[in-house]
MOPAC internal coordinates of N, CA, C and O (Angstrom, degrees):
PM7 1SCF
backbone

  N    0.0000 0     0.00 0     0.00 0    0    0    0
  C    1.4548 1     0.00 0     0.00 0    1    0    0
  C    1.5435 1   109.48 1     0.00 0    2    1    0
  O    1.2310 1   121.49 1   -57.10 1    3    2    1
  N    1.3006 1   114.76 1   122.90 1    3    2    1
  C    1.4178 1   116.86 1  -177.15 1    5    3    2
  C    1.5521 1   107.43 1  -126.89 1    6    5    3
  O    1.2310 1   122.40 1    17.48 1    7    6    5
  N    1.3087 1   113.00 1  -162.52 1    7    6    5
  C    1.4611 1   120.30 1   179.52 1    9    7    6
  C    1.5568 1   108.21 1   -66.48 1   10    9    7
  O    1.2310 1   120.76 1   -40.52 1   11   10    9
  N    1.2668 1   116.15 1   139.48 1   11   10    9
  C    1.4596 1   120.55 1   179.75 1   13   11   10
  C    1.5287 1   113.90 1   -64.96 1   14   13   11
  O    1.2310 1   120.89 1   154.57 1   15   14   13
  N    1.3071 1   115.90 1   -25.43 1   15   14   13
  C    1.4491 1   121.78 1   178.04 1   17   15   14
  C    1.5386 1   112.89 1   -74.93 1   18   17   15
  O    1.2310 1   120.50 1   167.09 1   19   18   17
  N    1.3011 1   116.66 1   -12.91 1   19   18   17
  C    1.4486 1   122.72 1   178.92 1   21   19   18
  C    1.5697 1   110.70 1   -79.76 1   22   21   19
  O    1.2310 1   121.64 1   162.68 1   23   22   21
  N    1.3052 1   114.46 1   -17.32 1   23   22   21
  C    1.4873 1   119.04 1   179.38 1   25   23   22
  C    1.5386 1   110.13 1   -81.57 1   26   25   23
  O    1.2310 1   120.72 1   -85.58 1   27   26   25
  N    1.2888 1   116.23 1    94.42 1   27   26   25
  C    1.4809 1   122.15 1  -172.27 1   29   27   26
  C    1.5185 1   110.16 1   -63.03 1   30   29   27
  O    1.2310 1   119.78 1   142.03 1   31   30   29
  N    1.2929 1   118.02 1   -37.97 1   31   30   29
  C    1.5230 1   122.63 1   179.49 1   33   31   30
  C    1.4707 1   109.39 1   -59.44 1   34   33   31
  O    1.2310 1   120.38 1   134.81 1   35   34   33
  N    1.3457 1   116.88 1   -45.19 1   35   34   33
  C    1.4972 1   120.87 1  -179.47 1   37   35   34
  C    1.5395 1   110.92 1   -66.34 1   38   37   35
  O    1.2310 1   120.49 1   138.86 1   39   38   37
  N    1.3268 1   116.68 1   -41.14 1   39   38   37
  C    1.4354 1   122.30 1  -179.68 1   41   39   38
  C    1.5248 1   109.86 1   -63.77 1   42   41   39
  O    1.2310 1   120.47 1   138.63 1   43   42   41
  N    1.3395 1   116.71 1   -41.37 1   43   42   41
  C    1.5414 1   121.61 1   178.34 1   45   43   42
  C    1.5557 1   109.80 1   -64.28 1   46   45   43
  O    1.2310 1   120.91 1   139.58 1   47   46   45
  N    1.3178 1   115.86 1   -40.42 1   47   46   45
  C    1.4947 1   118.50 1  -177.75 1   49   47   46
  C    1.5195 1   107.82 1   -69.81 1   50   49   47
  O    1.2310 1   119.32 1   143.82 1   51   50   49
  N    1.3221 1   118.91 1   -36.18 1   51   50   49
  C    1.4233 1   120.89 1   178.09 1   53   51   50
  C    1.5477 1   111.30 1   -64.86 1   54   53   51
  O    1.2310 1   121.00 1   138.95 1   55   54   53
  N    1.2909 1   115.70 1   -41.05 1   55   54   53
  C    1.4787 1   120.76 1   176.03 1   57   55   54
  C    1.5169 1   110.88 1   -62.98 1   58   57   55
  O    1.2310 1   120.35 1   134.67 1   59   58   57
  N    1.3210 1   116.94 1   -45.33 1   59   58   57
  C    1.4415 1   120.84 1   177.42 1   61   59   58
  C    1.5391 1   110.52 1   -58.00 1   62   61   59
  O    1.2310 1   120.98 1   135.13 1   63   62   61
  N    1.3080 1   115.72 1   -44.87 1   63   62   61
  C    1.4660 1   121.08 1   178.28 1   65   63   62
  C    1.4968 1   112.77 1   -58.47 1   66   65   63
  O    1.2310 1   122.06 1   137.37 1   67   66   65
  N    1.3190 1   113.66 1   -42.63 1   67   66   65
  C    1.4786 1   117.16 1   177.48 1   69   67   66
  C    1.5195 1   112.22 1   -62.75 1   70   69   67
  O    1.2310 1   120.09 1   138.03 1   71   70   69
  N    1.3239 1   117.43 1   -41.97 1   71   70   69
  C    1.4482 1   121.25 1   178.21 1   73   71   70
  C    1.5357 1   110.57 1   -61.52 1   74   73   71
  O    1.2310 1   121.11 1   134.84 1   75   74   73
  N    1.3012 1   115.47 1   -45.16 1   75   74   73
  C    1.4762 1   120.01 1  -179.42 1   77   75   74
  C    1.5426 1   109.46 1   -65.35 1   78   77   75
  O    1.2310 1   119.76 1   137.77 1   79   78   77
  N    1.3114 1   118.06 1   -42.23 1   79   78   77
  C    1.4297 1   121.50 1   176.51 1   81   79   78
  C    1.5630 1   112.48 1   -58.97 1   82   81   79
  O    1.2310 1   120.82 1   136.09 1   83   82   81
  N    1.2900 1   116.04 1   -43.91 1   83   82   81
  C    1.4572 1   119.18 1   177.05 1   85   83   82
  C    1.4933 1   110.93 1   -61.43 1   86   85   83
  O    1.2310 1   120.50 1   138.18 1   87   86   85
  N    1.2813 1   116.64 1   -41.82 1   87   86   85
  C    1.5184 1   121.87 1   178.13 1   89   87   86
  C    1.4779 1   111.24 1   -62.44 1   90   89   87
  O    1.2310 1   120.24 1   135.28 1   91   90   89
  N    1.3478 1   117.15 1   -44.72 1   91   90   89
  C    1.4926 1   121.27 1   177.85 1   93   91   90
  C    1.5161 1   110.38 1   -66.28 1   94   93   91
  O    1.2310 1   119.16 1   141.73 1   95   94   93
  N    1.2680 1   119.20 1   -38.27 1   95   94   93
  C    1.4816 1   121.43 1   175.97 1   97   95   94
  C    1.5159 1   111.83 1   -61.66 1   98   97   95
  O    1.2310 1   120.14 1   138.75 1   99   98   97
  N    1.2747 1   117.35 1   -41.25 1   99   98   97
  C    1.4689 1   120.81 1   178.62 1  101   99   98
  C    1.5127 1   110.01 1   -66.39 1  102  101   99
  O    1.2310 1   119.64 1   138.04 1  103  102  101
  N    1.3418 1   118.29 1   -41.96 1  103  102  101
  C    1.4494 1   121.39 1   176.90 1  105  103  102
  C    1.5108 1   112.40 1   -63.82 1  106  105  103
  O    1.2310 1   120.43 1   143.46 1  107  106  105
  N    1.3171 1   116.79 1   -36.54 1  107  106  105
  C    1.4622 1   119.87 1   177.42 1  109  107  106
  C    1.5176 1   111.04 1   -68.24 1  110  109  107
  O    1.2310 1   118.89 1   139.90 1  111  110  109
  N    1.2501 1   119.72 1   -40.10 1  111  110  109
  C    1.4501 1   123.05 1   176.00 1  113  111  110
  C    1.5426 1   110.83 1   -61.62 1  114  113  111
  O    1.2310 1   121.20 1   134.20 1  115  114  113
  N    1.3352 1   115.32 1   -45.80 1  115  114  113
  C    1.4387 1   118.07 1   178.38 1  117  115  114
  C    1.5218 1   113.21 1   -61.72 1  118  117  115
  O    1.2310 1   121.36 1   139.30 1  119  118  117
  N    1.3474 1   115.01 1   -40.70 1  119  118  117
  C    1.4595 1   122.21 1   176.61 1  121  119  118
  C    1.5145 1   111.17 1   -62.05 1  122  121  119
  O    1.2310 1   120.05 1   138.71 1  123  122  121
  N    1.3258 1   117.51 1   -41.29 1  123  122  121
  C    1.4546 1   121.59 1  -179.62 1  125  123  122
  C    1.6007 1   107.45 1   -65.78 1  126  125  123
  O    1.2310 1   117.79 1   138.97 1  127  126  125
  N    1.2990 1   121.82 1   -41.03 1  127  126  125
  C    1.4368 1   123.93 1   178.28 1  129  127  126
  C    1.5146 1   109.61 1   -62.07 1  130  129  127
  O    1.2310 1   121.22 1   134.15 1  131  130  129
  N    1.3717 1   115.27 1   -45.85 1  131  130  129
  C    1.4633 1   117.08 1  -179.83 1  133  131  130
  C    1.5189 1   112.96 1   -62.75 1  134  133  131
  O    1.2310 1   121.33 1   141.10 1  135  134  133
  N    1.3414 1   115.06 1   -38.90 1  135  134  133
  C    1.4656 1   120.84 1   179.02 1  137  135  134
  C    1.5319 1   111.33 1   -64.11 1  138  137  135
  O    1.2310 1   121.09 1   142.68 1  139  138  137
  N    1.3245 1   115.52 1   -37.32 1  139  138  137
  C    1.4913 1   119.95 1   178.20 1  141  139  138
  C    1.5351 1   108.90 1   -67.12 1  142  141  139
  O    1.2310 1   119.59 1   140.60 1  143  142  141
  N    1.3518 1   118.38 1   -39.40 1  143  142  141
  C    1.4099 1   120.71 1   178.43 1  145  143  142
  C    1.5321 1   111.56 1   -64.55 1  146  145  143
  O    1.2310 1   121.03 1   138.66 1  147  146  145
  N    1.3176 1   115.64 1   -41.34 1  147  146  145
  C    1.5227 1   119.58 1  -179.66 1  149  147  146
  C    1.5174 1   109.15 1   -65.95 1  150  149  147
  O    1.2310 1   120.47 1   138.76 1  151  150  149
  N    1.3479 1   116.71 1   -41.24 1  151  150  149
  C    1.4416 1   119.65 1   179.61 1  153  151  150
  C    1.5825 1   112.16 1   -63.01 1  154  153  151
  O    1.2310 1   121.68 1   137.93 1  155  154  153
  N    1.3352 1   114.39 1   -42.07 1  155  154  153
  C    1.4314 1   118.28 1   179.14 1  157  155  154
  C    1.5004 1   112.77 1   -64.91 1  158  157  155
  O    1.2310 1   120.87 1   139.15 1  159  158  157
  N    1.3525 1   115.95 1   -40.85 1  159  158  157
  C    1.4315 1   122.26 1   178.84 1  161  159  158
  C    1.5181 1   111.03 1   -64.05 1  162  161  159
  O    1.2310 1   121.28 1   134.59 1  163  162  161
  N    1.3425 1   115.16 1   -45.41 1  163  162  161
  C    1.4783 1   123.70 1   176.71 1  165  163  162
  C    1.5340 1   110.11 1   -54.21 1  166  165  163
  O    1.2310 1   122.03 1   128.97 1  167  166  165
  N    1.3060 1   113.71 1   -51.03 1  167  166  165
  C    1.5098 1   119.22 1  -176.39 1  169  167  166
  C    1.5916 1   109.25 1   -59.84 1  170  169  167
  O    1.2310 1   119.78 1   146.79 1  171  170  169
  N    1.3372 1   118.03 1   -33.21 1  171  170  169
  C    1.4391 1   119.10 1  -177.91 1  173  171  170
  C    1.5399 1   110.09 1   -68.30 1  174  173  171
  O    1.2310 1   119.23 1   149.62 1  175  174  173
  N    1.3333 1   119.07 1   -30.38 1  175  174  173
  C    1.4436 1   121.48 1   178.73 1  177  175  174
  C    1.5212 1   115.81 1   -87.57 1  178  177  175
  O    1.2310 1   121.07 1   172.65 1  179  178  177
  N    1.2911 1   115.56 1    -7.35 1  179  178  177
  C    1.4837 1   118.63 1  -178.29 1  181  179  178
  C    1.5534 1   113.76 1   -60.80 1  182  181  179
  O    1.2310 1   118.71 1   136.82 1  183  182  181
  N    1.3417 1   120.07 1   -43.18 1  183  182  181
  C    1.5030 1   119.30 1   176.83 1  185  183  182
  C    1.5491 1   111.45 1   -60.77 1  186  185  183
  O    1.2310 1   120.00 1   142.59 1  187  186  185
  N    1.3212 1   117.61 1   -37.41 1  187  186  185
  C    1.4449 1   120.93 1  -178.98 1  189  187  186
  C    1.5111 1   108.78 1   -68.40 1  190  189  187
  O    1.2310 1   119.92 1   139.31 1  191  190  189
  N    1.3047 1   117.76 1   -40.69 1  191  190  189
  C    1.4644 1   119.33 1  -178.76 1  193  191  190
  C    1.5186 1   109.66 1   -67.54 1  194  193  191
  O    1.2310 1   119.85 1   143.16 1  195  194  193
  N    1.3289 1   117.89 1   -36.84 1  195  194  193
  C    1.4501 1   122.04 1   178.43 1  197  195  194
  C    1.5022 1   110.23 1   -64.56 1  198  197  195
  O    1.2310 1   120.89 1   132.22 1  199  198  197
  N    1.3527 1   115.90 1   -47.78 1  199  198  197
  C    1.4546 1   121.27 1   179.37 1  201  199  198
  C    1.5183 1   111.01 1   -58.88 1  202  201  199
  O    1.2310 1   120.99 1   133.42 1  203  202  201
  N    1.3273 1   115.71 1   -46.58 1  203  202  201
  C    1.4871 1   119.17 1  -179.06 1  205  203  202
  C    1.4882 1   112.48 1   -62.72 1  206  205  203
  O    1.2310 1   121.51 1   139.67 1  207  206  205
  N    1.3045 1   114.71 1   -40.33 1  207  206  205
  C    1.5124 1   118.90 1   176.92 1  209  207  206
  C    1.5409 1   110.81 1   -60.08 1  210  209  207
  O    1.2310 1   119.77 1   133.51 1  211  210  209
  N    1.3252 1   118.04 1   -46.49 1  211  210  209
  C    1.4382 1   120.31 1  -178.80 1  213  211  210
  C    1.5229 1   110.33 1   -65.41 1  214  213  211
  O    1.2310 1   120.82 1   137.91 1  215  214  213
  N    1.3313 1   116.04 1   -42.09 1  215  214  213
  C    1.4386 1   117.56 1   179.96 1  217  215  214
  C    1.5236 1   113.83 1   -64.79 1  218  217  215
  O    1.2310 1   119.89 1   141.32 1  219  218  217
  N    1.3139 1   117.82 1   -38.68 1  219  218  217
  C    1.4128 1   122.54 1   176.14 1  221  219  218
  C    1.5182 1   113.70 1   -63.16 1  222  221  219
  O    1.2310 1   119.96 1   132.62 1  223  222  221
  N    1.3069 1   117.67 1   -47.38 1  223  222  221
  C    1.4664 1   119.84 1   179.69 1  225  223  222
  C    1.5361 1   113.75 1   -70.83 1  226  225  223
  O    1.2310 1   120.71 1   148.20 1  227  226  225
  N    1.3041 1   116.24 1   -31.80 1  227  226  225
  C    1.4530 1   119.30 1   174.43 1  229  227  226
  C    1.5216 1   109.67 1   -61.60 1  230  229  227
  O    1.2310 1   121.17 1   130.42 1  231  230  229
  N    1.3155 1   115.37 1   -49.58 1  231  230  229
  C    1.4471 1   119.54 1   178.99 1  233  231  230
  C    1.4655 1   112.35 1   -60.45 1  234  233  231
  O    1.2310 1   119.95 1   137.65 1  235  234  233
  N    1.3561 1   117.70 1   -42.35 1  235  234  233
  C    1.4283 1   125.18 1  -178.95 1  237  235  234
  C    1.5655 1   108.84 1   -61.04 1  238  237  235
  O    1.2310 1   119.72 1   139.34 1  239  238  237
  N    1.2770 1   118.15 1   -40.66 1  239  238  237
  C    1.4599 1   121.74 1  -175.86 1  241  239  238
  C    1.5448 1   111.12 1   -78.14 1  242  241  239
  O    1.2310 1   119.27 1   167.71 1  243  242  241
  N    1.3069 1   119.00 1   -12.29 1  243  242  241
  C    1.4800 1   120.31 1   176.56 1  245  243  242
  C    1.4934 1   109.49 1   -62.84 1  246  245  243
  O    1.2310 1   119.18 1   152.18 1  247  246  245
  N    1.3133 1   119.17 1   -27.82 1  247  246  245
  C    1.4899 1   120.71 1   177.37 1  249  247  246
  C    1.5147 1   112.74 1   -61.57 1  250  249  247
  O    1.2310 1   122.05 1   151.49 1  251  250  249
  N    1.3286 1   113.69 1   -28.51 1  251  250  249
  C    1.5419 1   116.43 1   177.17 1  253  251  250
  C    1.5007 1   111.26 1   -73.36 1  254  253  251
  O    1.2310 1   117.64 1   156.44 1  255  254  253
  N    1.3250 1   122.09 1   -23.56 1  255  254  253
  C    1.4213 1   125.74 1   175.31 1  257  255  254
  C    1.4938 1   111.38 1   -72.63 1  258  257  255
  O    1.2310 1   120.93 1   130.22 1  259  258  257
  N    1.3111 1   115.83 1   -49.78 1  259  258  257
  C    1.4554 1   122.31 1   179.96 1  261  259  258
  C    1.5616 1   107.78 1  -155.17 1  262  261  259
  O    1.2310 1   120.89 1   -45.80 1  263  262  261
  N    1.2928 1   115.90 1   134.20 1  263  262  261
  C    1.5010 1   118.99 1  -179.90 1  265  263  262
  C    1.5204 1   113.30 1   -58.95 1  266  265  263
  O    1.2310 1   119.40 1   157.73 1  267  266  265
  N    1.3130 1   118.76 1   -22.27 1  267  266  265
  C    1.4384 1   119.01 1  -179.66 1  269  267  266
  C    1.5585 1   112.54 1   -67.23 1  270  269  267
  O    1.2310 1   121.31 1   166.24 1  271  270  269
  N    1.3693 1   115.10 1   -13.76 1  271  270  269
  C    1.4608 1   118.80 1   179.17 1  273  271  270
  C    1.5196 1   113.40 1   -87.10 1  274  273  271
  O    1.2310 1   119.96 1  -171.49 1  275  274  273
  N    1.3513 1   117.69 1     8.51 1  275  274  273
  C    1.4501 1   118.11 1   178.59 1  277  275  274
  C    1.5801 1   106.98 1   -72.92 1  278  277  275
  O    1.2310 1   121.92 1   -53.09 1  279  278  277
  N    1.2592 1   113.93 1   126.91 1  279  278  277
  C    1.4689 1   120.46 1  -169.70 1  281  279  278
  C    1.5307 1   113.15 1  -123.43 1  282  281  279
  O    1.2310 1   121.14 1   -21.46 1  283  282  281
  N    1.2680 1   115.43 1   158.54 1  283  282  281
  C    1.4558 1   120.77 1   179.31 1  285  283  282
  C    1.5311 1   108.39 1   -93.38 1  286  285  283
  O    1.2310 1   121.60 1   -14.46 1  287  286  285
  N    1.3150 1   114.54 1   165.54 1  287  286  285
  C    1.4578 1   121.05 1   174.26 1  289  287  286
  C    1.4922 1   112.64 1   -56.71 1  290  289  287
  O    1.2310 1   121.73 1   139.18 1  291  290  289
  N    1.3641 1   114.29 1   -40.82 1  291  290  289
  C    1.4619 1   118.57 1  -178.72 1  293  291  290
  C    1.5004 1   110.53 1   -62.34 1  294  293  291
  O    1.2310 1   119.44 1   140.20 1  295  294  293
  N    1.3772 1   118.67 1   -39.80 1  295  294  293
  C    1.4398 1   122.97 1   178.58 1  297  295  294
  C    1.5538 1   109.49 1   -62.22 1  298  297  295
  O    1.2310 1   121.91 1   134.20 1  299  298  297
  N    1.3389 1   113.95 1   -45.80 1  299  298  297
  C    1.4304 1   121.01 1  -179.97 1  301  299  298
  C    1.5695 1   112.19 1   -59.96 1  302  301  299
  O    1.2310 1   121.51 1   138.74 1  303  302  301
  N    1.3306 1   114.71 1   -41.26 1  303  302  301
  C    1.5151 1   119.36 1   178.68 1  305  303  302
  C    1.5115 1   109.24 1   -66.57 1  306  305  303
  O    1.2310 1   119.43 1   143.34 1  307  306  305
  N    1.3173 1   118.70 1   -36.66 1  307  306  305
  C    1.4617 1   120.16 1   179.50 1  309  307  306
  C    1.5675 1   108.99 1   -67.42 1  310  309  307
  O    1.2310 1   118.96 1   138.75 1  311  310  309
  N    1.3167 1   119.59 1   -41.25 1  311  310  309
  C    1.4423 1   122.20 1   176.50 1  313  311  310
  C    1.5149 1   110.11 1   -62.06 1  314  313  311
  O    1.2310 1   120.96 1   135.54 1  315  314  313
  N    1.3370 1   115.76 1   -44.46 1  315  314  313
  C    1.4764 1   119.63 1   179.86 1  317  315  314
  C    1.5110 1   110.46 1   -63.46 1  318  317  315
  O    1.2310 1   119.52 1   137.06 1  319  318  317
  N    1.2795 1   118.53 1   -42.94 1  319  318  317
  C    1.5426 1   121.45 1   179.25 1  321  319  318
  C    1.5126 1   109.96 1   -61.87 1  322  321  319
  O    1.2310 1   120.50 1   135.92 1  323  322  321
  N    1.3248 1   116.65 1   -44.08 1  323  322  321
  C    1.4373 1   119.38 1   179.85 1  325  323  322
  C    1.5487 1   111.72 1   -63.71 1  326  325  323
  O    1.2310 1   120.81 1   139.52 1  327  326  325
  N    1.2701 1   116.05 1   -40.48 1  327  326  325
  C    1.4612 1   120.36 1   179.75 1  329  327  326
  C    1.5082 1   110.48 1   -65.02 1  330  329  327
  O    1.2310 1   119.43 1   142.62 1  331  330  329
  N    1.3321 1   118.70 1   -37.38 1  331  330  329
  C    1.4750 1   123.23 1   177.62 1  333  331  330
  C    1.5291 1   109.93 1   -68.81 1  334  333  331
  O    1.2310 1   119.95 1   143.50 1  335  334  333
  N    1.3459 1   117.70 1   -36.50 1  335  334  333
  C    1.4101 1   121.75 1   176.34 1  337  335  334
  C    1.5314 1   113.45 1   -61.64 1  338  337  335
  O    1.2310 1   122.16 1   140.34 1  339  338  337
  N    1.3401 1   113.47 1   -39.66 1  339  338  337
  C    1.4411 1   121.94 1  -179.41 1  341  339  338
  C    1.5336 1   114.37 1   -79.12 1  342  341  339
  O    1.2310 1   120.10 1   160.49 1  343  342  341
  N    1.3092 1   117.42 1   -19.51 1  343  342  341
  C    1.4565 1   120.47 1  -177.11 1  345  343  342
  C    1.4946 1   111.01 1   -76.13 1  346  345  343
  O    1.2310 1   120.10 1   180.00 1  347  346  345

């Protein structure tokens, strides 16, 4: 039994582990940056999703007021497109 630093195989494995750890750390930082970008982009679309949901359900409920308000998906898409043009 000698000094642990005299075991060259162990020292080499420790160096390899350090290199791999550094590589994994870099990948983790990159993944965190990408996740932040995805979150920021998702939050930008949240008001549009909320508006679209309200618009869809309001139009859907119009059929309860009078059956003549039953509409097709094409009609809804036209209303949505016009509201986006006006926004």
